[in-house]
Backbone as CSV, one residue per row, in Angstrom:
resi,resn,N_x,N_y,N_z,CA_x,CA_y,CA_z,C_x,C_y,C_z
1,MET,21.178,126.420,45.623,19.834,126.729,45.166,19.524,125.871,43.951
2,GLY,18.315,125.402,43.876,17.908,124.594,42.711,16.619,125.133,42.152
3,PHE,16.372,124.849,40.894,15.134,125.332,40.264,14.458,124.177,39.511
4,VAL,13.133,124.202,39.489,12.389,123.196,38.744,11.653,123.951,37.646
5,ARG,11.807,123.493,36.413,11.112,124.103,35.310,10.682,123.029,34.336
6,ARG,9.396,122.979,34.031,8.821,121.963,33.121,9.241,120.564,33.530
7,GLY,9.222,120.347,34.852,9.485,119.010,35.363,10.921,118.608,35.433
8,ARG,11.854,119.486,35.115,13.273,119.166,35.114,13.941,119.885,36.304
9,PHE,14.852,119.195,36.923,15.514,119.725,38.120,16.960,120.104,37.774
10,ARG,17.322,121.309,38.177,18.702,121.777,37.987,19.278,122.109,39.354
11,THR,20.460,121.688,39.622,21.069,121.924,40.927,22.229,122.892,40.735
12,GLY,22.436,123.724,41.785,23.527,124.693,41.660,23.982,125.237,42.983
13,GLY,24.027,124.407,44.048,24.450,124.916,45.324,24.790,123.831,46.305
14,GLY,25.282,124.218,47.453,25.684,123.282,48.465,24.540,122.910,49.411
15,GLY,24.916,122.343,50.556,23.904,121.839,51.473,23.534,122.831,52.541
16,GLY,22.492,122.518,53.291,22.022,123.361,54.374,21.067,122.589,55.261
17,ALA,20.587,123.249,56.309,19.740,122.582,57.245,18.268,122.838,56.966
18,ALA,17.960,123.737,56.046,16.576,124.017,55.720,16.489,124.396,54.265
19,ARG,15.335,124.115,53.686,15.073,124.475,52.300,13.680,125.093,52.196
20,ALA,13.623,126.270,51.597,12.336,126.929,51.378,11.966,126.719,49.921
21,THR,10.760,126.259,49.678,10.284,125.913,48.351,8.951,126.567,48.096
22,GLY,8.779,127.102,46.853,7.490,127.745,46.582,7.323,128.024,45.121
23,ALA,6.101,128.361,44.771,5.762,128.704,43.412,6.421,129.994,43.011
24,ALA,7.115,130.005,41.877,7.837,131.227,41.457,6.869,132.314,41.049
25,GLY,5.696,131.978,40.598,4.750,132.996,40.162,3.816,133.414,41.247
26,GLY,4.213,133.287,42.479,3.346,133.529,43.622,2.877,134.958,43.762
27,SER,3.780,135.909,43.867,3.396,137.268,44.091,4.600,138.182,43.937
28,GLY,4.353,139.401,43.560,5.438,140.360,43.462,6.049,140.425,42.098
29,ARG,6.728,141.576,41.780,7.242,141.787,40.484,8.316,140.769,40.084
30,THR,9.243,140.513,41.054,10.299,139.537,40.767,9.752,138.174,40.513
31,ALA,8.778,137.746,41.305,8.225,136.398,41.146,7.489,136.254,39.821
32,ASP,6.712,137.295,39.414,5.911,137.198,38.219,6.785,137.083,36.975
33,LEU,7.988,137.609,37.020,8.872,137.609,35.852,9.717,136.349,35.840
34,SER,9.666,135.507,36.849,10.519,134.330,36.901,10.134,133.330,35.857
35,PRO,11.111,132.700,35.157,10.774,131.667,34.183,10.589,130.305,34.807
36,TRP,10.739,130.199,36.123,10.705,128.912,36.784,9.331,128.618,37.381
37,ASP,8.906,127.335,37.294,7.652,126.923,37.909,7.809,126.785,39.424
38,LEU,8.976,126.354,39.848,9.218,126.085,41.273,10.628,126.495,41.595
39,VAL,10.822,127.152,42.727,12.159,127.603,43.172,12.465,126.924,44.498
40,VAL,13.642,126.274,44.608,14.083,125.640,45.833,15.328,126.381,46.302
41,VAL,15.234,126.992,47.479,16.330,127.778,48.035,17.010,126.999,49.123
42,ASP,18.278,126.743,48.960,19.050,126.030,49.976,19.507,127.019,51.042
43,LEU,18.950,126.960,52.238,19.194,127.906,53.292,20.283,127.461,54.232
44,PRO,20.766,128.360,55.085,21.800,127.981,56.070,21.200,127.167,57.196
45,ALA,21.954,127.021,58.293,21.502,126.265,59.452,20.213,126.841,59.979
46,VAL,19.476,126.013,60.729,18.093,126.337,61.105,17.923,127.727,61.703
47,ARG,18.683,128.071,62.733,18.479,129.341,63.407,18.720,130.507,62.460
48,ASP,19.783,130.442,61.616,20.037,131.483,60.665,18.991,131.503,59.563
49,ALA,18.469,130.354,59.203,17.446,130.283,58.152,16.179,130.990,58.596
50,VAL,15.720,130.736,59.833,14.522,131.377,60.355,14.715,132.887,60.420
51,ALA,15.884,133.331,60.894,16.174,134.756,60.941,16.177,135.386,59.557
52,LEU,16.689,134.657,58.573,16.737,135.174,57.219,15.347,135.338,56.630
53,LEU,14.472,134.361,56.876,13.099,134.468,56.372,12.331,135.586,57.032
54,ALA,12.702,135.960,58.232,12.029,137.020,58.989,12.569,138.420,58.635
55,LEU,13.711,138.482,57.927,14.385,139.717,57.695,13.559,140.760,56.931
56,PRO,12.899,140.413,55.813,12.121,141.458,55.088,11.081,142.145,55.984
57,GLU,10.355,141.362,56.791,9.338,141.964,57.699,9.994,142.887,58.680
58,GLN,11.137,142.496,59.254,11.785,143.308,60.267,12.352,144.595,59.657
59,LEU,12.987,144.495,58.485,13.529,145.686,57.856,12.428,146.679,57.459
60,ARG,11.311,146.190,57.006,10.194,147.074,56.670,9.673,147.785,57.940
61,ARG,9.706,147.071,59.049,9.268,147.692,60.288,10.246,148.813,60.692
62,TYR,11.544,148.565,60.558,12.543,149.598,60.887,12.359,150.800,59.972
63,LEU,12.134,150.603,58.678,11.905,151.688,57.764,10.665,152.493,58.160
64,GLY,9.616,151.749,58.536,8.408,152.446,58.954,8.569,153.314,60.183
65,ARG,9.408,152.881,61.084,9.689,153.692,62.282,10.590,154.857,61.983
66,LEU,11.534,154.647,61.046,12.443,155.727,60.678,11.710,156.815,59.903
67,LEU,10.865,156.414,58.958,10.081,157.345,58.137,8.617,156.906,58.198
68,PRO,7.838,157.320,59.192,6.485,156.760,59.404,5.541,157.170,58.284
69,ALA,4.297,156.644,58.405,3.316,156.806,57.325,2.963,158.258,57.089
70,ASP,3.057,159.112,58.092,2.711,160.534,57.915,3.892,161.341,57.344
71,ARG,4.846,160.695,56.722,6.021,161.415,56.223,5.692,162.364,55.087
72,GLN,4.534,162.144,54.392,4.168,163.042,53.310,3.997,164.485,53.814
73,ALA,3.322,164.593,54.974,3.163,165.934,55.566,4.510,166.491,55.964
74,ALA,5.371,165.628,56.495,6.689,166.087,56.945,7.499,166.570,55.756
75,ARG,7.336,165.898,54.611,8.079,166.313,53.429,7.684,167.735,52.991
76,ALA,6.370,168.041,53.082,5.913,169.357,52.661,6.384,170.455,53.645
77,LEU,6.487,170.066,54.912,6.861,171.071,55.937,8.324,170.948,56.331
78,ARG,9.123,170.287,55.529,10.519,170.034,55.907,11.282,171.319,56.215
79,PRO,11.233,172.371,55.387,12.000,173.574,55.720,11.568,174.197,57.038
80,VAL,10.230,174.235,57.297,9.724,174.831,58.553,10.148,173.996,59.741
81,LEU,9.995,172.661,59.611,10.405,171.777,60.737,11.880,171.856,61.037
82,ALA,12.670,172.004,59.984,14.109,172.134,60.188,14.468,173.351,61.000
83,GLN,13.783,174.454,60.744,14.040,175.687,61.474,13.564,175.568,62.926
84,LEU,12.374,174.945,63.124,11.831,174.826,64.494,12.675,173.829,65.313
85,ALA,13.061,172.728,64.714,13.787,171.710,65.492,15.234,172.085,65.627
86,GLY,15.753,172.861,64.738,17.175,173.227,64.806,18.095,172.171,64.286
87,VAL,17.540,171.130,63.665,18.371,170.046,63.086,17.926,169.798,61.665
88,PRO,18.790,169.373,60.783,18.411,169.108,59.393,17.377,167.952,59.345
89,MET,16.394,168.109,58.501,15.392,167.033,58.209,15.879,166.191,57.079
90,PRO,15.374,164.967,56.961,15.799,164.092,55.847,15.571,164.733,54.511
91,ALA,16.521,164.588,53.598,16.390,165.131,52.278,15.406,164.307,51.438
92,GLU,15.021,164.826,50.279,14.062,164.147,49.418,14.563,162.788,48.989
93,TRP,15.847,162.678,48.722,16.384,161.402,48.253,16.214,160.336,49.313
94,ALA,16.217,160.712,50.590,16.101,159.733,51.653,14.685,159.109,51.627
95,TYR,13.660,159.956,51.439,12.314,159.456,51.323,12.175,158.539,50.118
96,GLU,12.712,158.949,48.997,12.634,158.128,47.778,13.324,156.795,47.934
97,ALA,14.512,156.804,48.551,15.255,155.571,48.766,14.502,154.636,49.711
98,ALA,13.896,155.207,50.771,13.162,154.375,51.725,11.935,153.755,51.040
99,ALA,11.245,154.516,50.197,10.060,154.010,49.482,10.473,152.909,48.543
100,ARG,11.585,153.076,47.840,12.038,152.065,46.901,12.434,150.793,47.653
101,ALA,13.152,150.933,48.771,13.539,149.783,49.565,12.323,149.024,50.121
102,ASP,11.315,149.798,50.518,10.103,149.197,51.082,9.398,148.399,49.997
103,ARG,9.333,148.888,48.780,8.697,148.147,47.671,9.432,146.836,47.396
104,GLU,10.748,146.869,47.354,11.517,145.678,47.089,11.366,144.667,48.204
105,LEU,11.412,145.153,49.451,11.251,144.237,50.579,9.861,143.647,50.618
106,ALA,8.836,144.456,50.259,7.460,143.943,50.235,7.336,142.861,49.202
107,SER,8.001,142.963,48.058,7.967,141.906,47.037,8.568,140.628,47.568
108,VAL,9.714,140.710,48.258,10.331,139.519,48.801,9.439,138.929,49.905
109,GLN,8.910,139.792,50.754,8.061,139.309,51.843,6.822,138.622,51.315
110,ALA,6.256,139.118,50.193,5.057,138.508,49.616,5.340,137.072,49.143
111,VAL,6.537,136.870,48.559,6.914,135.521,48.121,7.086,134.606,49.302
112,ILE,7.811,135.093,50.363,8.056,134.254,51.548,6.735,133.906,52.218
113,GLU,5.783,134.822,52.271,4.553,134.595,53.009,3.425,134.024,52.125
114,HIS,3.728,133.730,50.838,2.720,133.166,49.961,2.384,131.764,50.454
115,PRO,1.089,131.350,50.400,0.704,129.997,50.869,1.438,128.887,50.109
116,GLY,1.906,129.135,48.888,2.621,128.126,48.171,4.066,127.947,48.561
117,THR,4.535,128.801,49.471,5.927,128.718,50.007,5.921,127.852,51.253
118,ALA,6.818,126.926,51.356,6.911,126.080,52.520,8.369,125.725,52.799
119,VAL,8.610,125.198,53.963,9.964,124.887,54.407,10.102,123.417,54.690
120,ALA,11.212,122.835,54.243,11.578,121.459,54.604,12.870,121.526,55.384
121,VAL,12.883,120.914,56.542,14.085,120.869,57.413,14.807,119.587,57.166
122,VAL,16.111,119.699,56.817,16.946,118.531,56.534,17.889,118.321,57.696
123,LEU,17.853,117.122,58.293,18.620,116.809,59.459,19.305,115.466,59.308
124,GLU,20.487,115.336,59.895,21.115,114.032,60.006,20.892,113.538,61.431
125,PRO,20.143,112.451,61.623,19.808,111.987,62.992,21.066,111.884,63.850
126,GLY,21.046,112.577,64.978,22.164,112.560,65.901,21.801,113.330,67.152
127,PRO,22.754,113.529,68.078,22.457,114.211,69.335,21.890,115.643,69.150
128,ALA,22.346,116.364,68.130,21.904,117.748,67.974,20.653,117.871,67.138
129,ALA,20.223,116.809,66.478,19.089,116.913,65.520,17.772,117.217,66.226
130,GLU,17.534,116.611,67.379,16.271,116.829,68.070,16.129,118.274,68.526
131,ARG,17.206,118.863,69.076,17.177,120.269,69.481,16.998,121.182,68.271
132,ALA,17.662,120.866,67.165,17.521,121.691,65.964,16.112,121.673,65.436
133,LEU,15.475,120.495,65.479,14.095,120.404,64.996,13.150,121.178,65.894
134,ARG,13.317,121.101,67.228,12.502,121.918,68.117,12.672,123.377,67.827
135,THR,13.905,123.801,67.601,14.158,125.201,67.274,13.436,125.605,65.989
136,ALA,13.523,124.771,64.985,12.870,125.066,63.694,11.366,125.131,63.877
137,ARG,10.805,124.210,64.581,9.338,124.207,64.768,8.857,125.487,65.451
138,THR,9.560,125.897,66.507,9.168,127.110,67.223,9.354,128.362,66.385
139,GLY,10.529,128.503,65.768,10.802,129.718,64.978,9.895,129.860,63.772
140,LEU,9.686,128.780,63.026,8.816,128.845,61.844,7.391,129.137,62.259
141,ALA,6.894,128.547,63.339,5.527,128.814,63.772,5.367,130.260,64.247
142,LEU,6.363,130.786,64.934,6.270,132.165,65.419,6.066,133.136,64.254
143,TYR,6.744,132.903,63.140,6.632,133.790,61.984,5.579,133.347,60.964
144,GLY,4.858,132.258,61.303,3.771,131.861,60.446,4.165,131.068,59.217
145,HIS,5.391,130.506,59.183,5.827,129.722,58.001,5.331,128.287,58.107
146,ARG,5.125,127.698,56.955,4.624,126.328,56.906,5.751,125.341,56.828
147,LEU,5.816,124.437,57.806,6.768,123.340,57.786,6.116,122.171,57.040
148,ALA,6.593,121.903,55.829,5.950,120.908,54.977,6.484,119.506,55.187
149,ALA,7.753,119.394,55.553,8.352,118.078,55.728,9.645,118.163,56.498
150,VAL,10.027,117.084,57.136,11.329,116.913,57.776,12.048,115.764,57.056
151,VAL,13.288,116.009,56.649,14.035,115.001,55.923,15.157,114.485,56.811
152,ALA,15.167,113.196,57.098,16.247,112.559,57.811,17.265,112.090,56.781
153,ASN,18.407,112.744,56.752,19.381,112.563,55.707,20.524,111.621,56.144
154,ARG,21.164,111.028,55.171,22.357,110.179,55.373,22.123,109.056,56.364
155,LEU,21.050,108.332,56.162,20.779,107.202,57.015,21.627,105.977,56.612
156,LEU,22.253,105.381,57.580,23.131,104.208,57.338,22.278,102.938,57.210
157,PRO,22.789,101.909,56.520,22.037,100.657,56.428,21.801,100.055,57.780
158,THR,20.633,99.448,57.954,20.245,98.872,59.259,20.606,97.387,59.387
159,ALA,20.996,96.742,58.325,21.252,95.314,58.363,22.711,94.990,58.020
160,SER,23.634,95.851,58.461,25.033,95.637,58.146,25.628,94.571,59.035
161,ALA,26.497,93.759,58.435,27.226,92.702,59.209,28.408,93.281,59.922
162,ASP,28.824,94.475,59.592,29.952,95.142,60.263,29.508,95.657,61.633
163,PRO,30.127,95.215,62.739,29.665,95.644,64.066,29.781,97.153,64.273
164,PHE,30.835,97.762,63.715,30.995,99.197,63.876,29.883,99.943,63.165
165,LEU,29.608,99.568,61.922,28.549,100.232,61.177,27.180,99.953,61.771
166,ALA,27.009,98.741,62.258,25.690,98.390,62.871,25.465,99.222,64.128
167,GLY,26.525,99.509,64.917,26.383,100.342,66.121,26.015,101.790,65.759
168,LEU,26.664,102.314,64.739,26.338,103.689,64.273,24.872,103.715,63.800
169,SER,24.476,102.714,63.042,23.103,102.670,62.536,22.093,102.602,63.653
170,ALA,22.357,101.824,64.694,21.430,101.683,65.821,21.280,103.044,66.522
171,GLY,22.362,103.753,66.700,22.293,105.075,67.303,21.462,106.008,66.483
172,GLN,21.619,105.960,65.148,20.841,106.800,64.276,19.333,106.496,64.416
173,GLN,19.033,105.215,64.484,17.621,104.818,64.550,16.967,105.321,65.859
174,ASP,17.733,105.335,66.950,17.195,105.875,68.182,16.863,107.370,68.052
175,HIS,17.766,108.133,67.434,17.493,109.538,67.229,16.359,109.725,66.204
176,LEU,16.259,108.839,65.221,15.231,108.926,64.239,13.863,108.775,64.870
177,LYS,13.749,107.905,65.859,12.431,107.722,66.549,12.053,109.016,67.283
178,ALA,13.047,109.690,67.884,12.728,110.949,68.560,12.284,112.017,67.574
179,LEU,12.896,112.074,66.388,12.449,112.997,65.361,11.036,112.657,64.879
180,ALA,10.742,111.356,64.780,9.415,110.933,64.333,8.349,111.365,65.321
181,GLU,8.647,111.344,66.619,7.697,111.779,67.622,7.346,113.253,67.465
182,GLN,8.390,114.093,67.214,8.115,115.519,66.998,7.282,115.731,65.764
183,CYS,7.599,115.007,64.675,6.858,115.175,63.444,5.404,114.742,63.611
184,ALA,5.200,113.660,64.346,3.832,113.176,64.574,3.020,114.181,65.346
185,ALA,3.667,114.872,66.302,2.967,115.854,67.116,2.420,116.990,66.280
186,ASP,3.122,117.328,65.193,2.714,118.440,64.318,2.001,117.952,63.057
187,GLY,1.928,116.631,62.854,1.310,116.123,61.630,2.171,116.409,60.412
188,VAL,3.494,116.428,60.564,4.415,116.710,59.472,5.066,115.417,59.014
189,PRO,5.127,115.140,57.719,5.736,113.894,57.251,7.250,113.882,57.496
190,LEU,7.756,112.719,57.846,9.198,112.495,58.006,9.635,111.619,56.865
191,ARG,10.621,112.136,56.074,11.094,111.403,54.906,12.541,110.957,55.191
192,GLU,12.846,109.724,54.848,14.123,109.150,55.106,14.948,109.003,53.807
193,LEU,16.209,109.465,53.856,17.075,109.367,52.714,18.329,108.579,53.063
194,PRO,18.726,107.617,52.247,19.912,106.787,52.556,21.200,107.555,52.340
195,HIS,22.251,107.084,52.983,23.589,107.635,52.812,24.188,107.088,51.539
196,LEU,24.604,107.965,50.614,25.192,107.506,49.364,26.710,107.311,49.460
197,GLY,27.269,107.761,50.565,28.739,107.713,50.699,29.420,108.912,50.094
198,ARG,28.624,109.822,49.546,29.145,111.076,48.937,27.956,112.049,48.809
199,GLU,28.270,113.287,48.474,27.249,114.285,48.261,26.620,114.061,46.878
200,PRO,25.264,114.067,46.785,24.611,113.986,45.470,24.846,115.272,44.700
201,ARG,25.223,115.165,43.421,25.514,116.321,42.638,24.704,116.401,41.354
202,GLU,24.149,115.297,40.897,23.475,115.288,39.640,22.014,114.982,39.836
203,PRO,21.150,115.416,38.855,19.726,115.165,38.985,19.375,113.692,39.117
204,ASP,20.074,112.801,38.390,19.776,111.377,38.471,20.084,110.816,39.863
205,GLU,21.058,111.358,40.575,21.336,110.943,41.943,20.198,111.358,42.886
206,ALA,19.626,112.544,42.658,18.494,112.950,43.448,17.314,112.015,43.170
207,ALA,17.167,111.544,41.932,16.084,110.618,41.611,16.289,109.289,42.349
208,VAL,17.524,108.836,42.470,17.842,107.594,43.181,17.434,107.731,44.641
209,LEU,17.614,108.920,45.215,17.262,109.155,46.632,15.759,109.199,46.820
210,GLY,15.015,109.341,45.728,13.565,109.420,45.845,13.064,110.793,46.180
211,VAL,13.824,111.836,45.855,13.427,113.198,46.164,12.249,113.569,45.243
212,ASP,11.125,113.996,45.848,9.952,114.417,45.112,9.507,115.731,45.704
213,VAL,9.781,116.834,45.035,9.446,118.130,45.590,7.962,118.384,45.620
214,THR,7.146,117.605,44.871,5.722,117.806,44.867,5.023,117.025,45.946
215,ALA,5.769,116.069,46.579,5.132,115.172,47.560,4.673,115.889,48.791
216,ALA,5.327,116.970,49.171,4.978,117.676,50.404,4.096,118.921,50.142
217,GLY,3.453,118.966,48.986,2.590,120.106,48.709,3.278,121.278,48.109
218,PHE,4.481,121.074,47.509,5.225,122.188,46.924,4.794,122.527,45.493
219,ALA,4.013,121.679,44.866,3.718,121.851,43.428,2.911,123.140,43.238
220,PRO,3.371,124.038,42.332,2.607,125.258,42.063,1.284,124.912,41.401
221,GLY,0.209,125.533,41.930,-1.104,125.282,41.395,-1.700,124.003,41.838
222,GLY,-1.050,123.245,42.680,-1.527,121.959,43.128,-2.550,122.123,44.254
223,PRO,-2.990,120.998,44.807,-3.997,121.109,45.861,-3.412,121.675,47.142
224,GLY,-4.259,122.082,48.029,-3.829,122.560,49.352,-3.443,124.010,49.333
225,PRO,-2.520,124.406,50.216,-2.223,125.828,50.454,-1.733,126.569,49.209
226,ALA,-1.120,125.867,48.238,-0.539,126.545,47.084,-1.595,127.191,46.198
227,THR,-2.877,126.814,46.349,-3.913,127.332,45.472,-4.384,128.720,45.919
228,SER,-4.117,129.127,47.153,-4.543,130.418,47.689,-3.398,131.390,47.641
229,ARG,-3.698,132.688,47.454,-2.687,133.697,47.416,-2.585,134.430,48.750
230,THR,-3.383,134.014,49.733,-3.362,134.634,51.067,-3.073,133.604,52.100
231,ARG,-1.999,133.836,52.868,-1.631,132.850,53.909,-2.538,133.095,55.123
232,PRO,-3.091,132.016,55.671,-3.915,132.178,56.872,-3.124,132.694,58.049
233,ASP,-3.768,133.543,58.837,-3.117,134.133,60.015,-2.979,133.059,61.091
234,PRO,-1.784,132.780,61.608,-1.616,131.774,62.643,-2.227,132.210,63.956
235,TRP,-2.388,133.531,64.159,-2.993,134.008,65.395,-4.514,133.933,65.265
236,SER,-5.179,133.512,66.337,-6.633,133.494,66.348,-7.135,134.094,67.660
237,VAL,-8.216,134.846,67.545,-8.810,135.542,68.688,-10.151,134.884,69.008
238,GLU,-10.303,134.486,70.257,-11.561,133.917,70.719,-12.214,134.848,71.752
239,GLU,-13.448,135.235,71.467,-14.165,136.118,72.393,-14.887,135.281,73.426
240,ARG,-14.572,135.565,74.702,-15.203,134.884,75.823,-15.694,135.882,76.848
241,LEU,-16.227,136.996,76.368,-16.693,138.054,77.249,-17.896,137.603,78.073
242,ALA,-18.791,136.830,77.460,-20.026,136.501,78.156,-19.774,135.606,79.355
243,ASP,-18.924,134.601,79.233,-18.724,133.648,80.356,-17.486,133.921,81.176
244,LYS,-16.436,134.500,80.574,-15.194,134.712,81.287,-14.796,136.163,81.439
245,GLY,-15.328,137.022,80.566,-14.981,138.448,80.623,-13.696,138.811,79.990
246,TRP,-13.208,137.988,79.043,-11.966,138.285,78.408,-11.922,137.754,76.970
247,PHE,-10.865,138.176,76.248,-10.523,137.639,74.917,-9.319,136.702,75.116
248,VAL,-9.182,135.707,74.245,-8.021,134.836,74.227,-7.372,134.885,72.864
249,TRP,-6.129,135.313,72.832,-5.361,135.386,71.575,-4.408,134.201,71.576
250,SER,-4.522,133.313,70.603,-3.778,132.062,70.595,-2.795,132.029,69.432
251,LEU,-1.636,131.440,69.681,-0.616,131.203,68.669,0.045,129.847,68.906
252,PRO,-0.016,128.961,67.934,0.694,127.688,68.062,2.216,127.914,68.080
253,LEU,2.872,127.353,69.105,4.336,127.437,69.236,4.869,126.058,69.540
254,PRO,4.814,125.104,68.594,5.304,123.770,68.860,6.806,123.774,69.185
255,GLY,7.174,122.984,70.163,8.568,122.880,70.535,9.040,123.963,71.543
256,ALA,8.198,124.952,71.793,8.635,126.053,72.719,8.579,125.583,74.152
257,GLY,9.465,126.153,74.969,9.446,125.862,76.401,9.209,127.121,77.210
258,ARG,8.688,126.983,78.387,8.372,128.175,79.205,9.634,128.934,79.577
259,GLU,10.766,128.231,79.713,11.995,128.917,80.141,12.527,129.861,79.067
260,ALA,12.139,129.657,77.806,12.629,130.482,76.713,11.521,131.308,76.108
261,LEU,10.475,131.585,76.921,9.323,132.355,76.429,9.145,133.625,77.199
262,ASP,8.915,134.735,76.525,8.728,136.015,77.212,7.739,136.855,76.380
263,LEU,6.875,137.596,77.083,5.902,138.480,76.437,5.976,139.875,77.061
264,VAL,5.910,140.896,76.200,5.910,142.264,76.627,4.856,143.036,75.801
265,ARG,3.918,143.681,76.490,2.953,144.552,75.818,3.611,145.921,75.697
266,ARG,3.625,146.430,74.427,4.239,147.722,74.180,3.284,148.514,73.276
267,GLY,2.468,149.356,73.889,1.523,150.153,73.145,0.499,149.240,72.475
268,ASP,0.411,149.368,71.148,-0.529,148.558,70.361,0.140,147.320,69.774
269,GLU,1.211,146.878,70.405,1.979,145.737,69.919,2.248,144.770,71.043
270,LEU,2.495,143.493,70.647,2.908,142.478,71.605,4.271,141.938,71.141
271,VAL,5.266,142.011,72.008,6.573,141.492,71.703,6.690,140.074,72.255
272,VAL,6.908,139.136,71.351,6.951,137.690,71.692,8.360,137.189,71.501
273,ASP,8.977,136.668,72.557,10.283,136.025,72.494,10.052,134.515,72.749
274,ALA,10.455,133.689,71.802,10.228,132.244,71.938,11.384,131.506,71.286
275,GLY,12.051,130.634,72.031,13.083,129.830,71.481,14.279,130.596,70.929
276,GLY,14.520,131.795,71.451,15.623,132.632,70.921,15.257,133.482,69.756
277,PHE,13.985,133.524,69.367,13.461,134.382,68.300,12.547,135.428,68.854
278,ARG,12.486,136.560,68.183,11.603,137.623,68.629,10.767,138.098,67.454
279,ARG,9.463,138.305,67.743,8.594,138.897,66.726,7.723,139.943,67.420
280,ILE,7.579,141.067,66.755,6.721,142.155,67.269,5.448,142.120,66.455
281,VAL,4.333,141.817,67.097,3.064,141.587,66.409,2.100,142.733,66.756
282,PRO,1.512,143.394,65.747,0.495,144.413,66.023,-0.774,143.777,66.566
283,LEU,-1.390,144.370,67.563,-2.571,143.819,68.156,-3.784,144.112,67.270
284,PRO,-4.756,143.208,67.193,-6.022,143.532,66.511,-6.700,144.700,67.201
285,SER,-7.550,145.388,66.467,-8.151,146.629,66.970,-8.904,146.413,68.293
286,ALA,-9.602,145.300,68.427,-10.359,145.057,69.673,-9.446,144.901,70.872
287,LEU,-8.291,144.244,70.652,-7.388,143.961,71.758,-6.562,145.208,72.156
288,ARG,-6.521,146.198,71.274,-5.793,147.437,71.625,-6.472,148.169,72.749
289,ARG,-7.777,147.907,72.942,-8.534,148.587,74.003,-8.662,147.668,75.207
290,CYS,-7.736,146.725,75.313,-7.755,145.763,76.443,-6.410,145.800,77.140
291,THR,-6.365,145.193,78.304,-5.128,145.035,79.067,-4.848,143.517,79.140
292,VAL,-3.534,143.187,79.210,-3.110,141.783,79.309,-3.420,141.292,80.703
293,ALA,-4.200,140.179,80.809,-4.573,139.641,82.090,-3.719,138.413,82.450
294,GLY,-3.038,137.809,81.491,-2.235,136.659,81.773,-1.955,135.894,80.499
295,ALA,-1.077,134.887,80.612,-0.730,134.074,79.468,-0.307,132.690,79.951
296,ALA,-0.461,131.709,79.090,-0.097,130.329,79.429,0.326,129.612,78.167
297,LEU,1.284,128.716,78.310,1.750,127.862,77.244,1.424,126.431,77.604
298,ARG,0.442,125.875,76.854,0.008,124.495,77.135,-0.114,123.759,75.807
299,GLU,0.451,122.540,75.769,0.361,121.650,74.620,0.785,122.359,73.330
300,GLY,1.863,123.167,73.450,2.423,123.785,72.267,1.642,124.988,71.736
301,VAL,0.727,125.540,72.525,-0.061,126.711,72.080,0.054,127.796,73.137
302,LEU,0.463,128.989,72.698,0.506,130.148,73.618,-0.814,130.848,73.586
303,ARG,-1.401,131.041,74.751,-2.709,131.719,74.865,-2.543,132.929,75.799
304,VAL,-2.904,134.084,75.247,-2.791,135.332,76.000,-4.190,135.862,76.253
305,ARG,-4.481,136.171,77.520,-5.801,136.667,77.910,-5.774,138.185,77.953
306,PHE,-6.818,138.781,77.409,-6.999,140.234,77.406,-8.363,140.573,78.025
307,THR,-8.372,141.511,78.929,-9.650,142.007,79.503,-9.876,143.446,79.046
308,PRO,-11.118,143.793,78.767,-11.439,145.146,78.285,-11.054,146.208,79.299
309,ASP,-10.443,147.279,78.822,-10.076,148.404,79.634,-11.325,149.324,79.784
310,PRO,-11.840,149.475,80.979,-13.082,150.260,81.153,-12.968,151.684,80.611
311,THR,-11.747,152.247,80.627,-11.604,153.618,80.162,-11.604,153.746,78.650
312,LEU,-11.405,152.618,77.947,-11.371,152.658,76.503,-12.487,151.874,75.846
313,TRP,-13.087,150.923,76.560,-14.080,150.051,75.969,-15.453,150.761,75.990
314,PRO,-16.154,150.727,74.866,-17.467,151.411,74.798,-18.475,150.712,75.708
315,ARG,-19.277,151.517,76.375,-20.295,151.006,77.313,-21.595,150.668,76.551
């Protein structure tokens, strides 16, 4: 993990495949008390990193199902309900612990979902890099996270006179072109870092590499997404009742394939499985009174069609 304060960079951790960066004063009690202008979190490999960023939302959902919003009434009627059900009801401390955990998780979730928070994926061009980037693109998009940059790390010199080194470099360049194509499809910058022959450990070594955390829109208070405190919803609803008789709910899923995509309507929620990730999304109020008519994945965008349910839709 590294921190930026008053323009100075301090390093204190190892490497990873993804880095989440954001304004420390973005939102929440923990963030507001932070003395740092910018926080850089060194995350684990891509798949674990996406799962980690999704964890606060998922845990809050589990807490909500365990102790739902109407728990206040249940707390008042706990002795009566315990006698009627014949089983012990949760004690007062359980409600208090759940409320405290929900507040803490909400604070973390607010920082993760703040528009000033973004992710940079660090890859070493090779056979596994293209698949890892596709996984990152799909998982981050599913959860609405902003991919600010892709960093091609440890690039070998391209003009070496050594045949062995020149062959390795040529292979890297082929994989680098494939990464550039994915970045171009999403409009994400691809940054290239040379191989130092060792791990960079000091701030001046990072400067030699040309690392600029503000270049990808990470600067707190800077232009672009960091100036807003509300992250735009990646889902968009298009009403086409007049000409088609349905609504279309769209979600960008770059890198996703049909073979790893699944949708399940469950009550007022839509369960989306994409690229090995799952997200349970509450439906907008209008779509809750509709039935799913079909779905299609084209050009990296998932579009789900909903038709009004005559038994629920107002006439």
